[in-house]
C-alpha positions as CSV (number, residue, x, y, z in Angstrom):
1,M,0.0,0.0,0.0
2,N,1.4,3.4,-1.1
3,K,0.9,5.9,1.8
4,R,1.5,9.6,1.3
5,M,1.5,12.4,3.9
6,S,0.5,16.0,3.1
7,C,3.1,17.1,5.8
8,P,6.2,14.9,5.5
9,Q,8.4,17.3,7.4
10,A,8.8,15.2,10.5
11,T,8.9,11.6,11.6
12,V,7.4,10.3,14.8
13,F,8.8,7.1,16.3
14,C,6.4,4.8,18.2
15,G,6.7,1.7,20.2
16,V,3.7,-0.6,21.1
17,D,3.9,-3.2,23.8
18,V,1.2,-5.7,23.0
19,S,-0.7,-7.9,25.5
20,A,-3.9,-9.8,25.3
21,R,-6.0,-7.0,26.6
22,S,-4.1,-3.8,26.2
23,L,-1.6,-1.8,24.1
24,T,1.0,0.3,26.0
25,V,2.2,3.0,23.6
26,A,5.3,5.3,23.7
27,V,6.0,8.0,21.2
28,I,9.2,10.0,20.5
29,A,8.4,13.2,18.6
30,P,10.8,16.0,17.6
31,E,11.3,18.6,20.4
32,E,8.7,16.9,22.6
33,P,8.9,14.8,25.8
34,L,8.3,11.1,25.6
35,A,4.5,10.6,25.4
36,R,2.8,7.5,26.8
37,R,-0.7,6.2,26.5
38,E,-2.6,2.9,26.8
39,F,-5.3,1.6,24.6
40,S,-7.4,-1.6,24.6
41,N,-6.3,-4.4,22.3
42,S,-9.6,-4.4,20.4
43,A,-10.9,-3.0,17.1
44,S,-12.1,0.2,18.8
45,G,-8.8,0.5,20.6
46,H,-6.9,0.2,17.4
47,K,-9.0,3.0,15.8
48,E,-8.3,5.2,18.8
49,L,-4.6,4.6,18.6
50,I,-4.5,5.5,14.9
51,V,-6.4,8.7,15.5
52,W,-4.0,9.6,18.3
53,L,-0.9,9.0,16.2
54,N,-2.3,10.9,13.2
55,K,-2.9,14.0,15.3
56,R,0.8,14.8,14.9
57,Q,0.4,15.2,11.1
58,A,3.7,13.4,10.5
59,K,4.9,10.1,9.2
60,V,4.8,7.6,12.0
61,R,7.1,4.5,12.3
62,V,5.7,1.9,14.7
63,S,7.7,-1.0,16.1
64,M,6.2,-3.9,18.0
65,E,7.2,-7.4,18.9
66,A,5.7,-10.5,17.2
67,T,3.3,-11.9,19.8
68,G,1.2,-14.2,17.7
69,I,-2.5,-13.6,17.6
70,Y,-2.3,-10.6,20.0
71,S,-0.1,-8.5,17.7
72,L,-1.6,-9.6,14.3
73,D,-4.8,-7.6,14.4
74,V,-3.1,-4.4,15.6
75,A,-0.4,-4.8,12.9
76,L,-3.1,-5.2,10.2
77,A,-4.9,-2.1,11.5
78,L,-1.8,0.1,11.6
79,D,-0.6,-1.2,8.2
80,G,-3.9,-0.2,6.7
81,A,-3.8,3.4,8.1
82,A,-2.5,6.3,6.0
83,G,0.9,7.8,7.1
84,I,1.8,4.9,9.4
85,E,4.5,2.3,8.8
86,V,4.8,-0.7,11.1
87,A,7.6,-3.2,11.8
88,V,6.9,-6.5,13.5
89,L,10.1,-7.6,15.2
90,N,11.5,-10.8,16.5
91,P,11.4,-10.5,20.3
92,K,15.0,-11.7,20.5
93,L,16.2,-8.6,18.6
94,V,14.3,-6.3,20.9
95,N,15.7,-8.1,23.9
96,R,19.3,-7.6,22.7
97,F,18.6,-3.9,22.0
98,S,17.0,-3.4,25.4
99,Q,20.0,-4.9,27.2
100,T,22.1,-2.1,25.8
101,L,19.8,0.4,27.4
102,R,19.6,-1.3,30.8
103,R,15.9,-0.6,31.2
104,S,13.4,-1.9,33.8
105,K,11.1,-4.7,32.6
106,T,7.7,-3.1,32.6
107,D,5.1,-2.5,29.8
108,A,5.8,1.2,29.8
109,A,9.6,0.6,29.6
110,D,9.1,-2.0,26.9
111,A,7.1,0.5,24.8
112,A,9.8,3.1,25.2
113,V,12.5,0.7,24.1
114,L,10.4,-0.2,21.0
115,A,10.1,3.5,20.2
116,E,13.8,4.0,20.5
117,Y,14.3,0.9,18.3
118,S,12.2,2.6,15.6
119,Q,14.3,5.7,16.0
120,R,17.8,4.2,16.1
121,M,17.8,1.0,14.1
122,P,17.2,0.3,10.4
123,F,13.5,0.2,9.8
124,T,12.0,-2.6,7.8
125,A,8.3,-2.2,7.2
126,W,6.1,-5.3,7.8
127,R,4.5,-6.8,4.8
128,R,1.0,-8.2,5.5
129,P,0.5,-11.8,4.4
130,A,-2.1,-12.6,1.8
131,V,-5.7,-13.3,3.0
132,N,-5.6,-17.0,2.3
133,V,-2.2,-17.3,4.1
134,L,-3.7,-15.7,7.2
135,R,-6.7,-18.0,7.0
136,L,-4.4,-21.0,6.7
137,R,-2.3,-20.0,9.6
138,A,-5.5,-19.5,11.7
139,M,-6.7,-23.0,10.7
140,G,-3.3,-24.5,11.5
141,R,-3.1,-23.0,15.0
142,H,-6.7,-23.9,15.7
143,L,-5.9,-27.5,14.7
144,E,-2.8,-27.5,16.9
145,S,-5.0,-26.5,19.9
146,L,-7.5,-29.2,19.1
147,V,-4.8,-31.8,18.9
148,V,-3.4,-30.7,22.3
149,E,-6.9,-30.9,23.8
150,Q,-7.3,-34.3,22.2
151,A,-4.0,-35.6,23.8
152,S,-5.1,-34.2,27.2
153,G,-8.5,-35.8,26.9
154,K,-6.9,-39.1,26.0
155,N,-4.7,-39.0,29.2
156,R,-7.8,-38.2,31.3
157,L,-9.7,-41.1,29.8
158,S,-6.7,-43.5,30.4
159,V,-6.6,-42.4,34.1
160,A,-10.3,-42.8,34.5
161,R,-10.3,-46.3,33.0
162,S,-7.5,-47.3,35.3
163,S,-9.5,-46.4,38.5
164,T,-12.2,-48.7,39.8
165,A,-13.8,-45.7,41.5
166,T,-14.6,-44.0,38.2
167,P,-18.3,-44.3,37.3
168,R,-19.2,-45.6,33.8
169,A,-21.0,-42.3,33.1
170,V,-17.7,-40.4,33.5
171,I,-15.9,-42.8,31.1
172,A,-18.7,-42.6,28.6
173,D,-18.7,-38.8,28.7
174,L,-14.9,-38.7,28.2
175,Q,-15.3,-41.1,25.2
176,R,-17.9,-38.9,23.6
177,A,-15.7,-35.9,24.1
178,Q,-12.8,-37.6,22.3
179,A,-15.1,-38.7,19.5
180,T,-16.3,-35.1,19.1
181,L,-12.8,-33.8,19.0
182,L,-11.7,-36.3,16.4
183,R,-14.6,-35.3,14.1
184,R,-13.6,-31.6,14.6
185,V,-10.0,-32.3,13.8
186,R,-10.9,-34.2,10.7
187,K,-13.3,-31.5,9.5
188,M,-10.8,-28.7,10.1
189,R,-8.1,-30.6,8.2
190,R,-10.4,-31.1,5.3
191,E,-11.2,-27.3,5.2
192,A,-7.5,-26.5,5.4
193,M,-6.7,-28.9,2.5
194,K,-9.4,-27.3,0.4
195,L,-7.8,-23.9,1.0
196,I,-4.4,-25.3,0.0
197,E,-5.6,-27.0,-3.1
198,A,-7.5,-23.9,-4.3
199,E,-4.3,-21.8,-4.5
200,A,-1.5,-22.9,-6.8
201,V,1.4,-21.6,-4.7
202,L,0.1,-23.3,-1.5
203,A,-0.6,-26.5,-3.4
204,D,2.9,-26.6,-5.0
205,R,4.7,-25.9,-1.7
206,F,2.6,-28.5,0.1
207,Q,3.7,-31.1,-2.5
208,L,7.3,-30.0,-2.0
209,L,7.0,-30.6,1.8
210,V,5.6,-34.1,1.5
211,S,8.5,-35.0,-0.8
212,I,10.7,-34.9,2.4
213,P,11.0,-38.2,4.2
214,G,9.4,-37.8,7.6
215,I,6.9,-35.1,6.5
216,A,3.4,-36.5,5.9
217,A,0.3,-34.5,5.0
218,V,-0.6,-33.5,8.6
219,S,2.9,-32.2,9.4
220,A,3.1,-30.5,6.0
221,L,-0.1,-28.6,6.7
222,H,1.1,-27.2,10.0
223,I,4.6,-26.3,8.7
224,L,3.2,-24.7,5.6
225,S,0.6,-22.6,7.6
226,E,3.5,-21.1,9.6
227,L,6.1,-20.6,6.9
228,M,3.9,-19.0,4.3
229,A,3.3,-16.0,6.6
230,L,7.0,-15.1,6.6
231,A,8.3,-12.2,4.5
232,P,9.7,-13.5,1.2
233,E,12.9,-11.5,1.6
234,M,13.9,-13.4,4.8
235,T,17.1,-15.4,4.6
236,V,17.5,-19.0,5.8
237,R,19.4,-17.8,8.9
238,Q,16.4,-15.5,9.7
239,W,14.1,-18.5,9.3
240,V,16.2,-20.5,11.8
241,A,16.2,-17.5,14.2
242,Y,12.4,-17.0,13.8
243,C,11.9,-20.6,14.6
244,G,14.0,-20.3,17.8
245,L,16.4,-23.0,16.6
246,D,19.5,-20.8,16.5
247,P,22.2,-21.9,19.0
248,V,23.1,-19.8,22.0
249,H,26.7,-20.1,23.3
250,Q,27.8,-19.0,26.8
251,V,31.6,-18.8,26.9
252,S,33.6,-16.2,28.8
253,G,37.3,-16.7,29.6
254,T,38.0,-19.9,31.6
255,S,35.3,-19.5,34.2
256,L,32.1,-19.7,32.1
257,H,31.6,-22.5,29.6
258,K,28.0,-23.6,29.6
259,P,26.6,-26.1,27.2
260,S,25.1,-24.5,24.1
261,H,21.3,-24.5,23.7
262,I,18.7,-23.1,21.3
263,S,17.3,-19.7,21.9
264,R,13.6,-20.7,22.0
265,A,12.9,-17.0,21.3
266,G,11.0,-17.6,18.1
267,N,7.8,-19.2,16.8
268,R,6.8,-22.1,19.1
269,H,4.1,-23.3,16.7
270,L,6.7,-23.9,14.0
271,R,9.1,-25.6,16.4
272,R,6.3,-27.9,17.4
273,A,5.3,-28.6,13.8
274,L,9.0,-29.6,13.0
275,F,9.4,-31.9,16.0
276,M,7.9,-35.2,14.7
277,P,9.2,-34.7,11.2
278,T,12.7,-34.2,12.7
279,L,12.4,-37.5,14.6
280,S,11.2,-39.4,11.5
281,A,13.9,-37.8,9.2
282,A,16.7,-38.6,11.7
283,R,15.6,-42.2,11.7
284,F,14.4,-43.1,8.2
285,D,16.0,-40.7,5.8
286,P,19.5,-42.1,5.1
287,H,21.1,-38.7,4.6
288,M,19.6,-37.1,7.6
289,H,20.4,-40.2,9.6
290,A,24.1,-40.1,8.5
291,F,24.2,-36.5,9.6
292,Y,22.7,-37.4,13.0
293,R,25.1,-40.3,13.5
294,A,28.1,-38.1,12.6
295,L,27.1,-35.6,15.3
296,R,26.6,-38.3,17.9
297,E,30.1,-39.6,17.1
298,R,31.4,-36.1,17.8
299,H,29.9,-36.5,21.3
300,K,26.9,-34.4,20.7
301,T,23.9,-35.3,22.9
302,G,20.9,-36.8,21.3
303,L,18.9,-33.6,21.7
304,Q,21.7,-31.5,20.3
305,A,21.9,-33.7,17.2
306,L,18.2,-33.7,16.7
307,L,18.1,-29.9,16.9
308,A,20.8,-29.7,14.3
309,V,18.7,-32.0,12.1
310,A,15.7,-29.7,12.6
311,R,17.9,-26.8,11.4
312,K,19.0,-28.8,8.4
313,L,15.4,-29.6,7.7
314,L,14.6,-25.9,7.6
315,H,17.5,-25.3,5.3
316,A,16.1,-28.0,3.0
317,I,12.6,-26.5,3.0
318,F,14.0,-23.0,2.3
319,G,16.0,-24.2,-0.7
320,M,13.0,-26.2,-2.1
321,F,10.7,-23.1,-1.8
322,K,13.3,-21.0,-3.6
323,T,14.0,-23.4,-6.4
324,G,10.7,-25.3,-6.7
325,K,12.6,-28.6,-6.8
326,P,11.6,-31.6,-4.5
327,Y,13.8,-32.8,-1.7
328,D,17.2,-34.3,-2.6
329,G,19.1,-35.5,0.5
330,A,22.3,-36.1,-1.6
331,R,22.4,-32.4,-2.4
332,L,21.8,-31.3,1.2
333,F,24.5,-33.7,2.5
334,P,26.9,-34.1,-0.5
335,H,29.8,-35.5,1.7
336,S,27.8,-37.8,3.9
337,Q,27.7,-41.6,3.6
338,P,24.1,-42.6,4.3
339,A,23.7,-45.0,7.2
340,L,20.7,-47.3,7.0
341,Q,20.5,-48.7,10.5
342,S,18.0,-47.2,13.0
343,V,18.9,-44.3,15.3
344,T,19.2,-45.5,18.8
345,G,20.7,-42.5,20.5
């Protein structure tokens, strides 16, 4: 969307700290003290925020952290408003920036940090995903919540059956609830697949995903629903960081040398969607398995090796989406000698 201002003489820098119920806003304007205000995180609150920002009659640059469903609607509202640019940031980047400022951890302080981020750091405007991409992501996340609920109900049913004190009526009710959830999951998957099959880009990338050993239709649906919402200019390293699979090292002199771990600062939905495909690929794809075994032989723990496989899996998907070519493990691991035995580590 091309946005023009009649008075482009100034730029106002804004930070929005997003929570489920409220938006804490801080604004840095030329020759004015830092301004703060709070709005409800609702359609009416978003309109009030836009009116308040546009009163300054200047271009406004807004930065906010990516907080899933809580930040999406306000980002869409701000992106659609004249004179306002919005950046949706990886929380890890904001955290690193805030550490240099040594600020207290409050909503107001977080909003001020985001406003300063808009002012000091290179600004990359957010690009809203296509309508069908947003719909697919909503379906994928709803499916994820249904599956979690289904697993919880299965555990409750197992516990109820194991106790002689549980009445038959309770067991019957739990069984009906599970049957209802199963029908809802199947129906939502059918609706998601209809959406994928109706759009050529989604259908093509879905087929690329299922060409990878370990990724079946269900996992491909969840992975696709998250990856399609990413900006097309992102690099594969940014994909890995967005997923929270980038390694964190803690080494300082000779006194501090902690084991490396992943940041977990990214998209937990995507990490969860990659978990089972990673296990399957490490076990059944000969190239991924060889990579896994090589890491284990270098004394990496089983978890560290699996996380490395997950990163490789993301690299493979990134390359497939860029080239349009199906998975080829020999190209991903050109120097590996595939091992065919099962992973036991």
